[in-house]
DOGUDREN-234213 format. One record per residue: residue number from 1; residue in one letter; x, y, z of N, C-alpha, C in turn. Coordinates in pm, whole numbers. Example, Ala and Ser with C-alpha at 12.3 -4.5 7.8 and 13.67 -1.06 7.14 Angstrom:
2
1; A; 1319; -569; 780; 1230; -450; 780; 1320; -330; 780 .
2; S; 1285; -225; 708; 1367; -106; 714; 1290; 3; 787 .
This chain:
334
1; X; -870; 1425; 746; -822; 1430; 758; -919; 1529; 764 .
2; X; -1164; 1680; 850; -1228; 1809; 849; -1164; 1898; 744 .
3; X; -1234; 2001; 714; -1196; 2083; 602; -1099; 2191; 646 .
4; X; -990; 2205; 574; -892; 2307; 602; -929; 2435; 528 .
5; X; -866; 2548; 564; -908; 2675; 506; -795; 2751; 440 .
6; X; -828; 2837; 343; -738; 2924; 269; -644; 2843; 180 .
7; X; -553; 2910; 105; -464; 2837; 16; -372; 2746; 93 .
8; X; -329; 2791; 212; -245; 2704; 295; -330; 2595; 355 .
9; X; -459; 2606; 339; -553; 2509; 392; -633; 2455; 276 .
10; X; -578; 2360; 197; -635; 2321; 70; -772; 2257; 79 .
11; X; -815; 2206; 195; -942; 2134; 200; -1061; 2224; 170 .
12; X; -1047; 2354; 183; -1162; 2438; 151; -1127; 2553; 57 .
13; X; -1010; 2547; -2; -968; 2654; -92; -1067; 2676; -205 .
14; X; -1136; 2571; -245; -1213; 2578; -368; -1362; 2589; -349 .
15; X; -1407; 2613; -227; -1550; 2613; -202; -1621; 2715; -289 .
16; X; -1569; 2836; -289; -1633; 2939; -370; -1619; 2911; -517 .
17; X; -1500; 2875; -561; -1475; 2857; -702; -1559; 2747; -763 .
18; X; -1581; 2642; -687; -1654; 2528; -740; -1803; 2530; -707 .
19; X; -1847; 2633; -637; -1988; 2644; -599; -2037; 2514; -535 .
20; X; -1963; 2475; -431; -1990; 2346; -369; -2133; 2333; -319 .
21; X; -2182; 2439; -259; -2319; 2429; -208; -2417; 2395; -317 .
22; X; -2404; 2463; -432; -2494; 2437; -542; -2477; 2295; -594 .
23; X; -2351; 2250; -601; -2327; 2115; -651; -2390; 2011; -559 .
24; X; -2378; 2034; -429; -2434; 1938; -334; -2586; 1933; -345 .
25; X; -2647; 2051; -360; -2792; 2055; -370; -2841; 1982; -494 .
26; X; -2773; 2008; -607; -2812; 1941; -730; -2790; 1790; -719 .
27; X; -2677; 1754; -654; -2644; 1612; -644; -2743; 1536; -558 .
28; X; -2787; 1595; -449; -2872; 1522; -356; -3007; 1487; -418 .
29; X; -3046; 1557; -525; -3174; 1528; -588; -3177; 1389; -648 .
30; X; -3058; 1339; -690; -3058; 1206; -749; -2984; 1102; -668 .
31; X; -2928; 1139; -554; -2847; 1044; -479; -2922; 917; -444 .
32; X; -3044; 932; -392; -3116; 813; -349; -3149; 723; -467 .
33; X; -3195; 782; -577; -3232; 700; -691; -3111; 628; -749 .
34; X; -2993; 697; -752; -2874; 635; -805; -2829; 520; -716 .
35; X; -2837; 543; -584; -2798; 438; -491; -2886; 315; -509 .
36; X; -3016; 337; -522; -3109; 227; -538; -3090; 157; -671 .
37; X; -3044; 230; -772; -3023; 172; -903; -2895; 92; -911 .
38; X; -2813; 99; -808; -2692; 19; -804; -2564; 93; -832 .
39; X; -2572; 224; -861; -2450; 301; -881; -2382; 323; -746 .
40; X; -2252; 338; -750; -2177; 364; -627; -2165; 515; -611 .
41; X; -2223; 569; -506; -2224; 713; -483; -2123; 747; -374 .
42; X; -2028; 836; -406; -1924; 875; -313; -1944; 1018; -268 .
43; X; -1948; 1039; -137; -1949; 1174; -81; -1804; 1215; -60 .
44; X; -1760; 1318; -132; -1619; 1353; -133; -1596; 1493; -77 .
45; X; -1507; 1502; 20; -1464; 1629; 78; -1371; 1698; -23 .
46; X; -1357; 1830; -10; -1272; 1905; -101; -1129; 1902; -49 .
47; X; -1050; 1814; -103; -913; 1797; -55; -832; 1729; -164 .
48; X; -718; 1785; -199; -637; 1733; -308; -591; 1590; -283 .
49; X; -595; 1548; -158; -558; 1410; -127; -650; 1308; -189 .
50; X; -768; 1351; -233; -864; 1259; -292; -863; 1264; -445 .
51; X; -766; 1335; -501; -757; 1350; -646; -758; 1220; -725 .
52; X; -687; 1115; -680; -686; 991; -758; -823; 926; -777 .
53; X; -920; 959; -692; -1055; 906; -715; -1110; 960; -847 .
54; X; -1092; 1090; -869; -1137; 1151; -994; -1054; 1100; -1112 .
55; X; -926; 1080; -1088; -838; 1030; -1193; -880; 889; -1235 .
56; X; -912; 805; -1138; -956; 669; -1169; -1082; 669; -1253 .
57; X; -1172; 763; -1224; -1295; 774; -1302; -1264; 821; -1444 .
58; X; -1181; 924; -1456; -1148; 979; -1587; -1076; 879; -1676 .
59; X; -987; 800; -1617; -911; 702; -1694; -989; 574; -1720 .
60; X; -1111; 565; -1666; -1197; 450; -1692; -1168; 328; -1609 .
61; X; -1088; 344; -1502; -1052; 227; -1420; -1175; 167; -1351 .
62; X; -1262; 252; -1299; -1381; 200; -1232; -1472; 127; -1332 .
63; X; -1492; 189; -1446; -1581; 130; -1547; -1528; -4; -1596 .
64; X; -1396; -16; -1606; -1338; -142; -1651; -1372; -256; -1555 .
65; X; -1396; -222; -1430; -1434; -323; -1331; -1585; -327; -1311 .
66; X; -1660; -264; -1403; -1805; -269; -1398; -1867; -181; -1293 .
67; X; -1794; -80; -1247; -1845; 7; -1141; -1881; 144; -1197 .
68; X; -2003; 186; -1171; -2052; 318; -1212; -2046; 409; -1091 .
69; X; -1952; 502; -1090; -1929; 588; -974; -1987; 726; -997 .
70; X; -2055; 780; -895; -2106; 916; -895; -2044; 990; -777 .
71; X; -1997; 1111; -802; -1934; 1191; -697; -2029; 1301; -650 .
72; X; -2037; 1318; -519; -2116; 1426; -460; -2026; 1502; -364 .
73; X; -2007; 1631; -390; -1922; 1712; -303; -1995; 1742; -172 .
74; X; -1927; 1715; -62; -1985; 1738; 70; -1889; 1818; 155 .
75; X; -1945; 1889; 251; -1865; 1975; 337; -1894; 1946; 483 .
76; X; -1799; 1885; 549; -1812; 1868; 693; -1868; 1735; 738 .
77; X; -1830; 1699; 859; -1869; 1570; 917; -2020; 1554; 934 .
78; X; -2094; 1653; 984; -2238; 1634; 1004; -2312; 1596; 876 .
79; X; -2279; 1663; 764; -2346; 1632; 639; -2312; 1490; 592 .
80; X; -2187; 1452; 605; -2147; 1319; 563; -2210; 1211; 650 .
81; X; -2214; 1236; 780; -2273; 1138; 871; -2422; 1120; 841 .
82; X; -2491; 1231; 815; -2634; 1224; 783; -2657; 1150; 652 .
83; X; -2572; 1174; 553; -2586; 1108; 423; -2563; 958; 434 .
84; X; -2467; 917; 517; -2443; 775; 539; -2563; 711; 608 .
85; X; -2614; 777; 711; -2727; 723; 788; -2851; 709; 700 .
86; X; -2872; 804; 609; -2988; 802; 521; -2966; 716; 398 .
87; X; -2851; 654; 387; -2814; 571; 273; -2821; 648; 142 .
88; X; -2787; 775; 148; -2781; 858; 29; -2648; 844; -42 .
89; X; -2547; 799; 31; -2415; 772; -27; -2370; 634; 20 .
90; X; -2288; 572; -62; -2233; 441; -25; -2108; 456; 61 .
91; X; -2036; 565; 40; -1910; 585; 111; -1877; 733; 113 .
92; X; -1790; 772; 206; -1743; 910; 213; -1593; 911; 238 .
93; X; -1531; 1019; 198; -1390; 1040; 229; -1382; 1120; 358 .
94; X; -1293; 1080; 447; -1281; 1150; 575; -1146; 1115; 636 .
95; X; -1119; 1164; 755; -994; 1131; 824; -1017; 1010; 914 .
96; X; -909; 942; 949; -920; 823; 1033; -982; 855; 1167 .
97; X; -941; 966; 1230; -996; 1000; 1361; -1144; 1033; 1353 .
98; X; -1187; 1098; 1243; -1329; 1126; 1226; -1407; 998; 1202 .
99; X; -1348; 906; 1129; -1412; 776; 1106; -1438; 705; 1239 .
100; X; -1340; 714; 1329; -1356; 651; 1461; -1469; 717; 1539 .
101; X; -1474; 849; 1536; -1580; 920; 1608; -1717; 885; 1550 .
102; X; -1725; 874; 1418; -1851; 836; 1355; -1895; 697; 1400 .
103; X; -1801; 604; 1399; -1834; 466; 1440; -1879; 464; 1585 .
104; X; -1810; 538; 1669; -1845; 544; 1810; -1984; 601; 1832 .
105; X; -2024; 693; 1745; -2155; 758; 1758; -2268; 678; 1693 .
106; X; -2235; 561; 1638; -2339; 475; 1584; -2349; 470; 1434 .
107; X; -2261; 539; 1362; -2263; 532; 1216; -2216; 395; 1172 .
108; X; -2300; 325; 1098; -2270; 188; 1055; -2183; 191; 930 .
109; X; -2057; 224; 949; -1963; 232; 838; -1822; 203; 889 .
110; X; -1741; 143; 800; -1605; 107; 840; -1505; 152; 732 .
111; X; -1380; 156; 773; -1272; 198; 683; -1239; 83; 588 .
112; X; -1248; 111; 458; -1218; 10; 357; -1089; 38; 282 .
113; X; -1036; 160; 298; -919; 198; 220; -853; 320; 282 .
114; X; -721; 318; 290; -645; 436; 330; -606; 512; 204 .
115; X; -640; 640; 197; -624; 717; 74; -494; 797; 69 .
116; X; -468; 877; 171; -347; 958; 172; -305; 984; 316 .
117; X; -183; 1032; 332; -135; 1066; 466; -41; 1185; 457 .
118; X; -35; 1259; 566; 55; 1373; 575; 196; 1321; 601 .
119; X; 291; 1371; 524; 429; 1322; 534; 526; 1434; 567 .
120; X; 481; 1527; 649; 567; 1637; 688; 504; 1772; 667 .
121; X; 383; 1775; 613; 317; 1903; 586; 252; 1962; 711 .
122; X; 237; 1883; 817; 174; 1929; 941; 274; 1916; 1055 .
123; X; 273; 2014; 1146; 365; 2005; 1258; 342; 2110; 1364 .
124; X; 423; 2102; 1468; 416; 2194; 1582; 549; 2266; 1593 .
125; X; 543; 2398; 1601; 666; 2478; 1615; 662; 2553; 1747 .
126; X; 782; 2573; 1804; 793; 2645; 1930; 898; 2755; 1921 .
127; X; 878; 2861; 1996; 973; 2972; 2000; 1091; 2933; 2090 .
128; X; 1184; 3024; 2106; 1300; 2998; 2190; 1255; 2954; 2329 .
129; X; 1313; 2844; 2377; 1277; 2793; 2508; 1164; 2692; 2505 .
130; X; 1106; 2671; 2389; 998; 2572; 2374; 1044; 2473; 2268 .
131; X; 1111; 2369; 2312; 1173; 2276; 2217; 1117; 2135; 2221 .
132; X; 1033; 2106; 2321; 975; 1972; 2333; 825; 1983; 2358 .
133; X; 757; 1873; 2338; 613; 1870; 2365; 587; 1899; 2512 .
134; X; 672; 1847; 2600; 655; 1870; 2743; 660; 2017; 2780 .
135; X; 736; 2095; 2703; 749; 2238; 2732; 631; 2320; 2681 .
136; X; 532; 2253; 2624; 408; 2322; 2587; 318; 2339; 2710 .
137; X; 349; 2266; 2814; 270; 2274; 2937; 266; 2418; 2989 .
138; X; 144; 2465; 3013; 125; 2599; 3067; 140; 2711; 2966 .
139; X; 159; 2677; 2838; 181; 2781; 2736; 62; 2791; 2640 .
140; X; 54; 2904; 2573; -46; 2924; 2468; 1; 2851; 2342 .
141; X; -91; 2777; 2280; -61; 2709; 2154; -173; 2741; 2056 .
142; X; -141; 2807; 1948; -241; 2840; 1846; -271; 2715; 1764 .
143; X; -398; 2680; 1754; -436; 2558; 1683; -580; 2569; 1634 .
144; X; -605; 2514; 1517; -742; 2513; 1465; -816; 2392; 1521 .
145; X; -917; 2419; 1602; -991; 2312; 1667; -1078; 2236; 1568 .
146; X; -1100; 2109; 1599; -1186; 2027; 1515; -1126; 1987; 1383 .
147; X; -994; 1996; 1370; -925; 1963; 1246; -812; 1864; 1275 .
148; X; -746; 1814; 1170; -629; 1728; 1193; -521; 1795; 1277 .
149; X; -515; 1927; 1274; -416; 1997; 1355; -439; 1971; 1504 .
150; X; -563; 1984; 1548; -593; 1959; 1688; -566; 1813; 1723 .
151; X; -605; 1722; 1634; -582; 1581; 1662; -433; 1552; 1674 .
152; X; -353; 1609; 1585; -208; 1590; 1593; -154; 1640; 1726 .
153; X; -196; 1757; 1767; -150; 1813; 1895; -190; 1722; 2010 .
154; X; -313; 1676; 2011; -360; 1592; 2122; -287; 1457; 2124 .
155; X; -257; 1402; 2008; -180; 1277; 2004; -41; 1298; 2061 .
156; X; 22; 1407; 2024; 156; 1437; 2075; 155; 1458; 2226 .
157; X; 55; 1529; 2276; 42; 1550; 2421; 18; 1418; 2492 .
158; X; -66; 1334; 2434; -97; 1204; 2493; 31; 1120; 2505 .
159; X; 109; 1118; 2401; 231; 1039; 2401; 333; 1091; 2502 .
160; X; 332; 1223; 2522; 429; 1283; 2615; 378; 1284; 2758 .
161; X; 256; 1238; 2779; 200; 1236; 2914; 164; 1373; 2966 .
162; X; 136; 1466; 2877; 99; 1602; 2916; -53; 1617; 2907 .
163; X; -122; 1641; 3017; -268; 1659; 3011; -303; 1776; 2920 .
164; X; -396; 1754; 2829; -435; 1860; 2736; -486; 1983; 2810 .
165; X; -545; 1961; 2927; -599; 2072; 3005; -489; 2167; 3053 .
166; X; -365; 2119; 3052; -254; 2203; 3099; -190; 2283; 2986 .
167; X; -248; 2272; 2867; -201; 2351; 2752; -313; 2447; 2714 .
168; X; -279; 2572; 2694; -380; 2673; 2659; -397; 2677; 2508 .
169; X; -497; 2604; 2457; -521; 2602; 2314; -593; 2729; 2272 .
170; X; -530; 2804; 2184; -587; 2928; 2133; -651; 2899; 1998 .
171; X; -784; 2898; 1989; -851; 2866; 1862; -813; 2964; 1752 .
172; X; -764; 2911; 1642; -719; 2996; 1533; -708; 2912; 1407 .
173; X; -749; 2967; 1294; -728; 2899; 1167; -580; 2864; 1155 .
174; X; -551; 2747; 1098; -412; 2700; 1097; -318; 2792; 1022 .
175; X; -363; 2853; 915; -278; 2950; 845; -253; 3071; 935 .
176; X; -358; 3116; 1004; -343; 3229; 1096; -253; 3193; 1213 .
177; X; -259; 3065; 1254; -173; 3020; 1364; -26; 3033; 1323 .
178; X; 5; 2991; 1200; 141; 3004; 1151; 184; 3149; 1142 .
179; X; 93; 3233; 1093; 125; 3376; 1080; 143; 3440; 1216 .
180; X; 60; 3400; 1314; 72; 3455; 1448; 205; 3415; 1511 .
181; X; 250; 3293; 1486; 379; 3250; 1539; 493; 3330; 1477 .
182; X; 488; 3345; 1344; 593; 3421; 1275; 598; 3565; 1327 .
183; X; 481; 3620; 1362; 474; 3758; 1412; 511; 3768; 1559 .
184; X; 539; 3654; 1624; 578; 3655; 1764; 463; 3673; 1860 .
185; X; 340; 3646; 1815; 223; 3666; 1900; 191; 3544; 1988 .
186; X; 241; 3428; 1952; 220; 3307; 2033; 352; 3232; 2044 .
187; X; 374; 3161; 2155; 500; 3089; 2172; 504; 2955; 2101 .
188; X; 389; 2908; 2055; 385; 2779; 1986; 262; 2775; 1896 .
189; X; 270; 2695; 1790; 158; 2684; 1697; 159; 2550; 1628 .
190; X; 40; 2505; 1593; 24; 2387; 1509; -21; 2439; 1373 .
191; X; 52; 2408; 1269; 19; 2462; 1138; 65; 2365; 1030 .
192; X; 46; 2405; 904; 89; 2322; 791; 152; 2411; 686 .
193; X; 203; 2345; 583; 270; 2419; 477; 173; 2510; 401 .
194; X; 224; 2626; 356; 364; 2670; 363; 403; 2738; 494 .
195; X; 305; 2756; 586; 334; 2828; 710; 425; 2750; 803 .
196; X; 426; 2618; 792; 512; 2539; 879; 659; 2572; 854 .
197; X; 697; 2578; 728; 836; 2611; 694; 869; 2755; 733 .
198; X; 776; 2846; 711; 798; 2986; 747; 817; 3000; 898 .
199; X; 736; 2927; 975; 746; 2935; 1121; 877; 2875; 1170 .
200; X; 915; 2762; 1110; 1038; 2695; 1154; 1161; 2779; 1122 .
201; X; 1149; 2871; 1024; 1263; 2954; 985; 1281; 3077; 1073 .
202; X; 1187; 3101; 1165; 1198; 3215; 1257; 1321; 3194; 1346 .
203; X; 1405; 3294; 1363; 1523; 3279; 1449; 1487; 3226; 1588 .
204; X; 1555; 3121; 1630; 1532; 3062; 1761; 1419; 2961; 1766 .
205; X; 1345; 2948; 1655; 1231; 2854; 1653; 1278; 2710; 1642 .
206; X; 1195; 2619; 1694; 1224; 2476; 1687; 1104; 2402; 1629 .
207; X; 1131; 2311; 1537; 1026; 2221; 1490; 1012; 2112; 1596 .
208; X; 913; 2127; 1682; 897; 2033; 1793; 862; 1894; 1743 .
209; X; 774; 1887; 1648; 733; 1758; 1591; 661; 1784; 1461 .
210; X; 666; 1686; 1371; 591; 1697; 1247; 552; 1557; 1200 .
211; X; 466; 1553; 1101; 422; 1424; 1048; 531; 1357; 964 .
212; X; 645; 1423; 949; 758; 1357; 881; 812; 1243; 968 .
213; X; 799; 1260; 1101; 849; 1157; 1192; 748; 1044; 1212 .
214; X; 622; 1075; 1207; 518; 973; 1224; 411; 996; 1119 .
215; X; 411; 912; 1019; 322; 929; 905; 191; 854; 921 .
216; X; 163; 807; 1041; 39; 734; 1064; -65; 816; 1140 .
217; X; -30; 940; 1180; -121; 1019; 1263; -232; 1083; 1180 .
218; X; -196; 1150; 1072; -296; 1218; 989; -313; 1137; 860 .
219; X; -415; 1055; 860; -444; 965; 748; -588; 985; 704 .
220; X; -609; 998; 574; -744; 1006; 519; -786; 870; 469 .
221; X; -914; 841; 482; -964; 707; 452; -1096; 713; 375 .
222; X; -1133; 598; 322; -1265; 581; 260; -1352; 504; 358 .
223; X; -1458; 569; 403; -1549; 510; 500; -1671; 458; 426 .
224; X; -1695; 327; 431; -1799; 262; 353; -1907; 205; 445 .
225; X; -2033; 222; 405; -2145; 170; 484; -2131; 19; 502 .
226; X; -2169; -29; 620; -2160; -171; 651; -2239; -256; 553 .
227; X; -2361; -212; 517; -2443; -293; 429; -2383; -304; 289 .
228; X; -2314; -200; 245; -2246; -206; 114; -2130; -305; 122 .
229; X; -2054; -299; 231; -1944; -392; 251; -1993; -537; 251 .
230; X; -2107; -560; 314; -2159; -696; 328; -2228; -747; 202 .
231; X; -2305; -658; 137; -2387; -701; 24; -2322; -680; -112 .
232; X; -2228; -587; -120; -2165; -557; -249; -2013; -548; -236 .
233; X; -1950; -655; -191; -1803; -651; -176; -1731; -625; -308 .
234; X; -1795; -663; -420; -1731; -640; -549; -1718; -491; -580 .
235; X; -1813; -410; -532; -1804; -266; -553; -1686; -208; -475 .
236; X; -1672; -254; -353; -1562; -203; -269; -1428; -247; -326 .
237; X; -1422; -370; -375; -1299; -419; -436; -1263; -337; -560 .
238; X; -1365; -299; -638; -1341; -219; -758; -1295; -78; -721 .
239; X; -1351; -22; -615; -1307; 109; -568; -1160; 105; -528 .
240; X; -1123; 3; -454; -985; -11; -408; -891; -29; -528 .
241; X; -929; -117; -619; -842; -144; -734; -827; -20; -822 .
242; X; -937; 53; -842; -930; 176; -921; -840; 279; -856 .
243; X; -851; 290; -724; -765; 384; -650; -618; 345; -667 .
244; X; -586; 218; -646; -446; 174; -655; -390; 198; -795 .
245; X; -470; 172; -897; -424; 195; -1034; -400; 344; -1058 .
246; X; -489; 428; -1005; -472; 573; -1022; -348; 624; -950 .
247; X; -323; 572; -830; -203; 611; -756; -78; 574; -836 .
248; X; -79; 455; -896; 34; 414; -979; 51; 508; -1097 .
249; X; -60; 554; -1153; -54; 646; -1266; 9; 779; -1225 .
250; X; -24; 826; -1103; 34; 952; -1056; 185; 942; -1042 .
251; X; 235; 823; -1012; 379; 804; -997; 447; 787; -1133 .
252; X; 380; 718; -1225; 440; 693; -1356; 426; 813; -1449 .
253; X; 319; 890; -1432; 291; 1004; -1520; 249; 1125; -1435 .
254; X; 341; 1176; -1351; 303; 1282; -1257; 251; 1409; -1323 .
255; X; 309; 1450; -1433; 265; 1574; -1496; 126; 1559; -1556 .
256; X; 103; 1450; -1628; -29; 1429; -1687; -134; 1409; -1579 .
257; X; -98; 1337; -1473; -193; 1315; -1364; -233; 1447; -1300 .
258; X; -136; 1535; -1279; -166; 1666; -1219; -258; 1747; -1311 .
259; X; -233; 1741; -1441; -318; 1813; -1536; -461; 1761; -1532 .
260; X; -477; 1631; -1514; -610; 1571; -1513; -682; 1596; -1381 .
261; X; -609; 1595; -1270; -673; 1610; -1139; -698; 1755; -1100 .
262; X; -610; 1845; -1140; -617; 1985; -1094; -749; 2055; -1126 .
263; X; -812; 2032; -1244; -939; 2103; -1271; -1049; 2072; -1170 .
264; X; -1043; 1955; -1108; -1144; 1919; -1008; -1132; 2004; -882 .
265; X; -1020; 2075; -869; -997; 2156; -750; -980; 2304; -784 .
266; X; -1007; 2339; -909; -1008; 2479; -948; -872; 2547; -950 .
267; X; -764; 2469; -967; -629; 2526; -971; -556; 2471; -1093 .
268; X; -443; 2532; -1127; -365; 2481; -1239; -276; 2366; -1191 .
269; X; -214; 2299; -1286; -136; 2179; -1254; -18; 2210; -1162 .
270; X; 47; 2326; -1184; 162; 2361; -1101; 121; 2383; -956 .
271; X; 10; 2454; -937; -39; 2478; -801; -80; 2347; -736 .
272; X; -147; 2262; -812; -189; 2133; -759; -68; 2052; -714 .
273; X; 35; 2050; -796; 156; 1974; -762; 218; 2026; -634 .
274; X; 218; 2157; -617; 271; 2215; -495; 185; 2178; -374 .
275; X; 54; 2174; -393; -38; 2144; -284; -25; 2001; -234 .
276; X; 15; 1908; -323; 25; 1768; -280; 166; 1730; -235 .
277; X; 257; 1828; -232; 395; 1797; -200; 415; 1746; -57 .
278; X; 324; 1780; 32; 339; 1737; 171; 255; 1617; 208 .
279; X; 203; 1548; 105; 123; 1429; 134; 167; 1314; 46 .
280; X; 121; 1196; 79; 152; 1076; 1; 23; 1002; -31 .
281; X; 1; 977; -161; -109; 891; -201; -71; 748; -166 .
282; X; -164; 674; -109; -130; 544; -53; -165; 428; -147 .
283; X; -64; 348; -178; -84; 233; -266; -118; 109; -185 .
284; X; -122; -4; -252; -161; -129; -185; -63; -166; -74 .
285; X; 66; -149; -99; 166; -184; 2; 152; -96; 126 .
286; X; 132; 35; 105; 115; 126; 218; -11; 92; 296 .
287; X; -117; 54; 226; -240; 14; 293; -217; -110; 378 .
288; X; -141; -204; 325; -115; -326; 400; -40; -298; 529 .
289; X; 54; -203; 523; 131; -167; 642; 47; -88; 742 .
290; X; -23; 15; 692; -101; 101; 780; -216; 27; 846 .
291; X; -287; -54; 769; -408; -118; 818; -385; -264; 854 .
292; X; -266; -296; 894; -233; -434; 928; -327; -489; 1033 .
293; X; -353; -619; 1025; -446; -682; 1118; -397; -676; 1262 .
294; X; -267; -671; 1280; -209; -665; 1415; -122; -542; 1427 .
295; X; -107; -489; 1549; -21; -373; 1570; 121; -399; 1524 .
296; X; 183; -296; 1470; 321; -310; 1425; 375; -176; 1382 .
297; X; 503; -168; 1350; 564; -41; 1307; 491; 16; 1186 .
298; X; 452; 141; 1196; 388; 207; 1084; 239; 186; 1072 .
299; X; 181; 100; 1157; 38; 76; 1148; -39; 184; 1224 .
300; X; -171; 188; 1200; -253; 290; 1264; -308; 243; 1399 .
301; X; -271; 124; 1442; -327; 72; 1567; -295; 163; 1685 .
302; X; -173; 214; 1691; -138; 303; 1799; -216; 432; 1795 .
303; X; -242; 482; 1674; -320; 604; 1658; -465; 580; 1700 .
304; X; -519; 465; 1664; -657; 432; 1704; -667; 424; 1855 .
305; X; -568; 363; 1918; -567; 353; 2064; -561; 491; 2127 .
306; X; -474; 578; 2073; -463; 714; 2125; -592; 792; 2102 .
307; X; -654; 772; 1986; -779; 841; 1956; -888; 801; 2055 .
308; X; -892; 674; 2091; -991; 630; 2189; -970; 700; 2322 .
309; X; -847; 707; 2368; -819; 775; 2495; -855; 923; 2487 .
310; X; -815; 985; 2379; -838; 1128; 2363; -987; 1160; 2357 .
311; X; -1060; 1087; 2275; -1201; 1119; 2256; -1287; 1077; 2375 .
312; X; -1242; 977; 2449; -1311; 943; 2573; -1294; 1056; 2674 .
313; X; -1176; 1113; 2678; -1148; 1222; 2772; -1222; 1349; 2734 .
314; X; -1233; 1376; 2605; -1299; 1499; 2560; -1449; 1484; 2545 .
315; X; -1497; 1359; 2547; -1641; 1336; 2528; -1682; 1338; 2382 .
316; X; -1585; 1336; 2290; -1617; 1339; 2148; -1660; 1203; 2093 .
317; X; -1638; 1098; 2169; -1679; 964; 2127; -1744; 895; 2247 .
318; X; -1871; 856; 2233; -1943; 797; 2347; -1890; 662; 2392 .
319; X; -1827; 586; 2301; -1777; 456; 2343; -1650; 422; 2267 .
320; X; -1574; 333; 2325; -1449; 288; 2267; -1475; 210; 2138 .
321; X; -1387; 226; 2040; -1398; 153; 1914; -1268; 77; 1890 .
322; X; -1276; -54; 1885; -1157; -135; 1858; -1120; -126; 1711 .
323; X; -993; -149; 1682; -948; -146; 1543; -1026; -246; 1458 .
324; X; -1057; -362; 1515; -1130; -465; 1442; -1272; -422; 1408 .
325; X; -1328; -327; 1485; -1460; -274; 1456; -1455; -164; 1350 .
326; X; -1344; -91; 1347; -1332; 24; 1259; -1281; -14; 1120 .
327; X; -1192; -110; 1112; -1132; -148; 986; -1208; -265; 925 .
328; X; -1255; -247; 802; -1332; -350; 734; -1242; -469; 699 .
329; X; -1299; -588; 694; -1218; -706; 659; -1138; -689; 530 .
330; X; -1197; -625; 431; -1125; -608; 304; -1002; -520; 321 .
331; X; -1009; -426; 416; -893; -340; 443; -783; -416; 514 .
332; X; -822; -521; 586; -726; -604; 660; -674; -718; 575 .
333; X; -718; -725; 450; -672; -831; 361; -750; -961; 377 .
334; X; -869; -950; 438; -951; -1071; 458; -1057; -1084; 349 .
């Protein structure tokens, strides 16, 4: 789902606090040996949406299924792609659209699990006179490029039949985009909470679209190497089961779960709870709907189709990737 910035951008809020660079350097020294020894090594982006992975480890869910999990903090698509290619990690956390681009570029890895999705925390706001996606044509739109914000905007433009070239995308951090809109410096912006609510509250402003209406656009997933899927399906099954159990724990014991997960992100439980308010951790039922074998309401098939069109047009993906190529059999219930 790329790394977001600042407190309103939780994916990178903790880089300094957690000394991610140092952690990655220390971790890479043993990644290959651990992988060869049979441990499951996960490359994890800094994003509260991945909290249940740490919770599953802490509660012993992985160990109960005989899985020894090691976490390595990673920053950005290039590092994760290189680690997958070098077989330094068994799997990485990423967004669905990035997973598609990786597959298109030759990364031998497929989606085995849907982790979380945006449920209203991301959206597009317009000033007076800009109330629809079509009315973005010919206007400046502040958006952080290379992030879920840009992908959301491009999906919305694609659906409305508006060529992206006819919209003036102004590169800007998503929090800054929200602030610029509130200050009246741009007529439209793609942003997330808390700036999305602040922008929508501006007199005359319209919430043009948000992930509250379509919860399949911004989805984070677990991308697993093909050889791990083929040779160690029991590891992947244990990862999925541990995740589902942890998600259930967050629902049954939200306060304790927040206390357990928040230290991994350098914030207190109250802040963590606020940070996850605009997302949904995905359980087995949600996975079945999102990753259904055939297109249907709520599935990601339409998003995958749109991503193919978008990335073919932008040159971000060298070849088309079918859903059947991107989604692992275990994710499809096979």
